[in-house]
N, CA, C and O atoms as a GROMACS GRO file, in nm:
protein
  308
    1MET      N    1  -2.218   9.782   0.334
    1MET     CA    2  -2.167   9.867   0.230
    1MET      C    3  -2.015   9.862   0.228
    1MET      O    4  -1.953   9.875   0.334
    2GLY      N    5  -1.952   9.844   0.112
    2GLY     CA    6  -1.807   9.833   0.102
    2GLY      C    7  -1.740   9.968   0.082
    2GLY      O    8  -1.801  10.066   0.041
    3TRP      N    9  -1.613   9.968   0.114
    3TRP     CA   10  -1.534  10.089   0.095
    3TRP      C   11  -1.506  10.107  -0.054
    3TRP      O   12  -1.483  10.010  -0.125
    4GLY      N   13  -1.507  10.231  -0.100
    4GLY     CA   14  -1.468  10.259  -0.237
    4GLY      C   15  -1.317  10.252  -0.250
    4GLY      O   16  -1.244  10.262  -0.152
    5VAL      N   17  -1.272  10.233  -0.371
    5VAL     CA   18  -1.129  10.222  -0.394
    5VAL      C   19  -1.057  10.351  -0.355
    5VAL      O   20  -0.949  10.347  -0.297
    6ASP      N   21  -1.116  10.465  -0.386
    6ASP     CA   22  -1.053  10.594  -0.356
    6ASP      C   23  -1.042  10.618  -0.206
    6ASP      O   24  -0.949  10.684  -0.162
    7GLU      N   25  -1.135  10.567  -0.130
    7GLU     CA   26  -1.134  10.593   0.014
    7GLU      C   27  -1.027  10.512   0.085
    7GLU      O   28  -0.986  10.549   0.195
    8MET      N   29  -0.980  10.402   0.027
    8MET     CA   30  -0.881  10.317   0.091
    8MET      C   31  -0.738  10.361   0.059
    8MET      O   32  -0.644  10.324   0.130
    9ARG      N   33  -0.720  10.437  -0.046
    9ARG     CA   34  -0.586  10.480  -0.085
    9ARG      C   35  -0.538  10.592   0.006
    9ARG      O   36  -0.616  10.667   0.064
   10LYS      N   37  -0.406  10.599   0.017
   10LYS     CA   38  -0.347  10.709   0.093
   10LYS      C   39  -0.366  10.838   0.017
   10LYS      O   40  -0.371  10.837  -0.106
   11PRO      N   41  -0.378  10.950   0.086
   11PRO     CA   42  -0.388  11.078   0.015
   11PRO      C   43  -0.257  11.108  -0.056
   11PRO      O   44  -0.149  11.080  -0.004
   12LYS      N   45  -0.268  11.164  -0.175
   12LYS     CA   46  -0.149  11.192  -0.254
   12LYS      C   47  -0.073  11.310  -0.195
   12LYS      O   48  -0.132  11.413  -0.163
   13ALA      N   49   0.057  11.293  -0.182
   13ALA     CA   50   0.142  11.403  -0.135
   13ALA      C   51   0.177  11.491  -0.254
   13ALA      O   52   0.177  11.446  -0.369
   14LYS      N   53   0.207  11.616  -0.225
   14LYS     CA   54   0.248  11.706  -0.333
   14LYS      C   55   0.382  11.661  -0.388
   14LYS      O   56   0.468  11.615  -0.312
   15LEU      N   57   0.401  11.675  -0.517
   15LEU     CA   58   0.527  11.638  -0.578
   15LEU      C   59   0.636  11.737  -0.538
   15LEU      O   60   0.609  11.856  -0.524
   16LYS      N   61   0.755  11.688  -0.520
   16LYS     CA   62   0.866  11.775  -0.484
   16LYS      C   63   0.914  11.848  -0.608
   16LYS      O   64   0.915  11.793  -0.718
   17LEU      N   65   0.952  11.972  -0.590
   17LEU     CA   66   1.009  12.048  -0.700
   17LEU      C   67   1.155  12.011  -0.715
   17LEU      O   68   1.231  12.011  -0.618
   18LYS      N   69   1.195  11.981  -0.836
   18LYS     CA   70   1.332  11.940  -0.860
   18LYS      C   71   1.406  12.052  -0.932
   18LYS      O   72   1.349  12.121  -1.016
   19SER      N   73   1.532  12.068  -0.897
   19SER     CA   74   1.613  12.168  -0.965
   19SER      C   75   1.667  12.107  -1.094
   19SER      O   76   1.682  11.986  -1.106
   20LYS      N   77   1.696  12.194  -1.191
   20LYS     CA   78   1.751  12.149  -1.319
   20LYS      C   79   1.894  12.101  -1.295
   20LYS      O   80   1.978  12.175  -1.243
   21ARG      N   81   1.921  11.978  -1.331
   21ARG     CA   82   2.050  11.919  -1.299
   21ARG      C   83   2.165  11.988  -1.372
   21ARG      O   84   2.276  12.000  -1.318
   22GLY      N   85   2.140  12.034  -1.494
   22GLY     CA   86   2.244  12.105  -1.567
   22GLY      C   87   2.279  12.237  -1.501
   22GLY      O   88   2.395  12.278  -1.501
   23ALA      N   89   2.179  12.305  -1.445
   23ALA     CA   90   2.203  12.432  -1.377
   23ALA      C   91   2.279  12.410  -1.247
   23ALA      O   92   2.362  12.493  -1.209
   24VAL      N   93   2.252  12.301  -1.178
   24VAL     CA   94   2.320  12.271  -1.052
   24VAL      C   95   2.470  12.254  -1.078
   24VAL      O   96   2.553  12.293  -0.996
   25LYS      N   97   2.503  12.195  -1.192
   25LYS     CA   98   2.644  12.171  -1.224
   25LYS      C   99   2.716  12.300  -1.267
   25LYS      O  100   2.838  12.308  -1.258
   26ARG      N  101   2.642  12.399  -1.314
   26ARG     CA  102   2.704  12.519  -1.371
   26ARG      C  103   2.708  12.638  -1.277
   26ARG      O  104   2.792  12.727  -1.294
   27PHE      N  105   2.620  12.643  -1.178
   27PHE     CA  106   2.609  12.761  -1.092
   27PHE      C  107   2.625  12.721  -0.946
   27PHE      O  108   2.597  12.608  -0.907
   28LYS      N  109   2.673  12.818  -0.866
   28LYS     CA  110   2.684  12.798  -0.721
   28LYS      C  111   2.629  12.922  -0.651
   28LYS      O  112   2.647  13.034  -0.699
   29LEU      N  113   2.564  12.901  -0.538
   29LEU     CA  114   2.514  13.012  -0.459
   29LEU      C  115   2.623  13.060  -0.364
   29LEU      O  116   2.692  12.978  -0.302
   30THR      N  117   2.639  13.191  -0.352
   30THR     CA  118   2.734  13.245  -0.256
   30THR      C  119   2.663  13.261  -0.121
   30THR      O  120   2.542  13.243  -0.112
   31ALA      N  121   2.739  13.294  -0.018
   31ALA     CA  122   2.681  13.310   0.115
   31ALA      C  123   2.585  13.428   0.122
   31ALA      O  124   2.491  13.428   0.201
   32SER      N  125   2.609  13.528   0.039
   32SER     CA  126   2.521  13.645   0.041
   32SER      C  127   2.400  13.630  -0.051
   32SER      O  128   2.318  13.720  -0.061
   33GLY      N  129   2.389  13.515  -0.120
   33GLY     CA  130   2.272  13.490  -0.203
   33GLY      C  131   2.292  13.518  -0.351
   33GLY      O  132   2.201  13.497  -0.431
   34LYS      N  133   2.409  13.566  -0.388
   34LYS     CA  134   2.436  13.588  -0.531
   34LYS      C  135   2.468  13.454  -0.596
   34LYS      O  136   2.493  13.355  -0.526
   35ILE      N  137   2.468  13.451  -0.729
   35ILE     CA  138   2.493  13.326  -0.801
   35ILE      C  139   2.621  13.340  -0.882
   35ILE      O  140   2.633  13.429  -0.966
   36LYS      N  141   2.716  13.249  -0.857
   36LYS     CA  142   2.843  13.248  -0.928
   36LYS      C  143   2.831  13.164  -1.053
   36LYS      O  144   2.752  13.069  -1.058
   37ARG      N  145   2.909  13.198  -1.155
   37ARG     CA  146   2.911  13.123  -1.280
   37ARG      C  147   3.053  13.121  -1.332
   37ARG      O  148   3.136  13.204  -1.294
   38GLY      N  149   3.081  13.026  -1.419
   38GLY     CA  150   3.210  13.022  -1.485
   38GLY      C  151   3.206  13.099  -1.616
   38GLY      O  152   3.098  13.126  -1.669
   39HIS      N  153   3.324  13.133  -1.667
   39HIS     CA  154   3.331  13.204  -1.794
   39HIS      C  155   3.330  13.106  -1.911
   39HIS      O  156   3.374  12.991  -1.898
   40SER      N  157   3.280  13.152  -2.023
   40SER     CA  158   3.285  13.073  -2.146
   40SER      C  159   3.415  13.104  -2.220
   40SER      O  160   3.496  13.185  -2.173
   41MET      N  161   3.435  13.044  -2.334
   41MET     CA  162   3.551  13.067  -2.423
   41MET      C  163   3.683  13.019  -2.362
   41MET      O  164   3.788  13.076  -2.392
   42LYS      N  165   3.681  12.917  -2.278
   42LYS     CA  166   3.804  12.874  -2.212
   42LYS      C  167   3.830  12.725  -2.237
   42LYS      O  168   3.913  12.666  -2.167
   43ARG      N  169   3.763  12.663  -2.332
   43ARG     CA  170   3.774  12.519  -2.350
   43ARG      C  171   3.870  12.478  -2.462
   43ARG      O  172   3.946  12.382  -2.446
   44HIS      N  173   3.867  12.548  -2.573
   44HIS     CA  174   3.952  12.507  -2.686
   44HIS      C  175   3.988  12.631  -2.767
   44HIS      O  176   3.938  12.740  -2.741
   45ILE      N  177   4.075  12.612  -2.867
   45ILE     CA  178   4.129  12.721  -2.950
   45ILE      C  179   4.190  12.829  -2.859
   45ILE      O  180   4.156  12.947  -2.868
   46LEU      N  181   4.280  12.785  -2.771
   46LEU     CA  182   4.338  12.876  -2.673
   46LEU      C  183   4.468  12.940  -2.722
   46LEU      O  184   4.516  13.035  -2.661
   47THR      N  185   4.526  12.888  -2.832
   47THR     CA  186   4.655  12.939  -2.875
   47THR      C  187   4.646  13.082  -2.927
   47THR      O  188   4.740  13.159  -2.911
   48LYS      N  189   4.536  13.119  -2.989
   48LYS     CA  190   4.525  13.254  -3.044
   48LYS      C  191   4.477  13.356  -2.942
   48LYS      O  192   4.480  13.476  -2.969
   49LYS      N  193   4.432  13.310  -2.824
   49LYS     CA  194   4.385  13.403  -2.722
   49LYS      C  195   4.502  13.453  -2.638
   49LYS      O  196   4.594  13.377  -2.607
   50ALA      N  197   4.497  13.579  -2.603
   50ALA     CA  198   4.606  13.639  -2.527
   50ALA      C  199   4.613  13.580  -2.386
   50ALA      O  200   4.513  13.535  -2.331
   51GLN      N  201   4.732  13.581  -2.331
   51GLN     CA  202   4.755  13.522  -2.199
   51GLN      C  203   4.671  13.592  -2.091
   51GLN      O  204   4.613  13.526  -2.004
   52GLY      N  205   4.664  13.724  -2.098
   52GLY     CA  206   4.586  13.799  -1.999
   52GLY      C  207   4.438  13.769  -2.011
   52GLY      O  208   4.366  13.764  -1.910
   53ARG      N  209   4.392  13.750  -2.134
   53ARG     CA  210   4.251  13.717  -2.156
   53ARG      C  211   4.217  13.581  -2.094
   53ARG      O  212   4.114  13.566  -2.029
   54LYS      N  213   4.305  13.484  -2.115
   54LYS     CA  214   4.283  13.350  -2.058
   54LYS      C  215   4.290  13.353  -1.906
   54LYS      O  216   4.217  13.282  -1.838
   55ARG      N  217   4.379  13.437  -1.854
   55ARG     CA  218   4.393  13.448  -1.708
   55ARG      C  219   4.268  13.507  -1.645
   55ARG      O  220   4.225  13.464  -1.538
   56SER      N  221   4.208  13.606  -1.711
   56SER     CA  222   4.088  13.667  -1.656
   56SER      C  223   3.967  13.576  -1.669
   56SER      O  224   3.869  13.591  -1.596
   57LEU      N  225   3.972  13.482  -1.763
   57LEU     CA  226   3.861  13.388  -1.779
   57LEU      C  227   3.860  13.281  -1.669
   57LEU      O  228   3.760  13.213  -1.650
   58ARG      N  229   3.972  13.266  -1.597
   58ARG     CA  230   3.978  13.168  -1.488
   58ARG      C  231   3.885  13.205  -1.374
   58ARG      O  232   3.823  13.118  -1.312
   59LYS      N  233   3.876  13.334  -1.347
   59LYS     CA  234   3.800  13.380  -1.231
   59LYS      C  235   3.651  13.363  -1.256
   59LYS      O  236   3.603  13.378  -1.368
   60ALA      N  237   3.579  13.330  -1.151
   60ALA     CA  238   3.433  13.315  -1.163
   60ALA      C  239   3.369  13.452  -1.174
   60ALA      O  240   3.420  13.551  -1.119
   61GLY      N  241   3.257  13.458  -1.244
   61GLY     CA  242   3.181  13.581  -1.254
   61GLY      C  243   3.047  13.563  -1.184
   61GLY      O  244   3.016  13.455  -1.134
   62LEU      N  245   2.969  13.669  -1.180
   62LEU     CA  246   2.836  13.663  -1.120
   62LEU      C  247   2.732  13.669  -1.230
   62LEU      O  248   2.754  13.731  -1.334
   63VAL      N  249   2.620  13.604  -1.208
   63VAL     CA  250   2.510  13.607  -1.305
   63VAL      C  251   2.454  13.749  -1.306
   63VAL      O  252   2.437  13.811  -1.201
   64SER      N  253   2.424  13.800  -1.425
   64SER     CA  254   2.373  13.937  -1.437
   64SER      C  255   2.233  13.948  -1.380
   64SER      O  256   2.162  13.849  -1.364
   65ASP      N  257   2.194  14.070  -1.350
   65ASP     CA  258   2.062  14.095  -1.291
   65ASP      C  259   1.949  14.053  -1.384
   65ASP      O  260   1.843  14.012  -1.338
   66ALA      N  261   1.972  14.063  -1.515
   66ALA     CA  262   1.869  14.028  -1.612
   66ALA      C  263   1.838  13.878  -1.609
   66ALA      O  264   1.724  13.838  -1.631
   67ASP      N  265   1.941  13.796  -1.582
   67ASP     CA  266   1.922  13.651  -1.583
   67ASP      C  267   1.901  13.592  -1.444
   67ASP      O  268   1.877  13.472  -1.432
   68LEU      N  269   1.910  13.673  -1.341
   68LEU     CA  270   1.912  13.622  -1.204
   68LEU      C  271   1.786  13.545  -1.168
   68LEU      O  272   1.794  13.437  -1.109
   69ALA      N  273   1.669  13.598  -1.202
   69ALA     CA  274   1.543  13.532  -1.164
   69ALA      C  275   1.528  13.398  -1.234
   69ALA      O  276   1.483  13.301  -1.173
   70GLN      N  277   1.567  13.391  -1.359
   70GLN     CA  278   1.554  13.267  -1.435
   70GLN      C  279   1.649  13.159  -1.382
   70GLN      O  280   1.610  13.043  -1.370
   71VAL      N  281   1.772  13.197  -1.350
   71VAL     CA  282   1.869  13.100  -1.297
   71VAL      C  283   1.827  13.055  -1.159
   71VAL      O  284   1.839  12.936  -1.126
   72ARG      N  285   1.779  13.146  -1.076
   72ARG     CA  286   1.734  13.112  -0.941
   72ARG      C  287   1.618  13.012  -0.947
   72ARG      O  288   1.611  12.921  -0.865
   73ARG      N  289   1.529  13.031  -1.043
   73ARG     CA  290   1.415  12.938  -1.057
   73ARG      C  291   1.463  12.800  -1.100
   73ARG      O  292   1.407  12.699  -1.057
   74MET      N  293   1.567  12.794  -1.184
   74MET     CA  294   1.621  12.664  -1.226
   74MET      C  295   1.689  12.593  -1.109
   74MET      O  296   1.682  12.471  -1.098
   75LEU      N  297   1.754  12.669  -1.022
   75LEU     CA  298   1.828  12.610  -0.912
   75LEU      C  299   1.738  12.567  -0.797
   75LEU      O  300   1.758  12.461  -0.738
   76LEU      N  301   1.639  12.647  -0.766
   76LEU     CA  302   1.558  12.622  -0.646
   76LEU      C  303   1.427  12.553  -0.676
   76LEU      O  304   1.344  12.536  -0.586
   77GLY      N  305   1.405  12.512  -0.800
   77GLY     CA  306   1.287  12.435  -0.835
   77GLY      C  307   1.162  12.512  -0.855
   77GLY      O  308   1.058  12.455  -0.885
   0.00000   0.00000   0.00000
């Protein structure tokens, strides 16, 4: 009696979960587990924006609690 094709193959390993590449580029995890993000509105049309407004947009912000679970799922697969 011959071996069946299925019996000779290696067992399939589970597929690895991949993180969303766009999210990896946009967010960073802090040491305490929070997620840092950059501010929007800082790329173009900067002449009409006030200097203080542009200065405050430099600093990183944290992802809000409402979006935290969704962003974490994108980052950790």
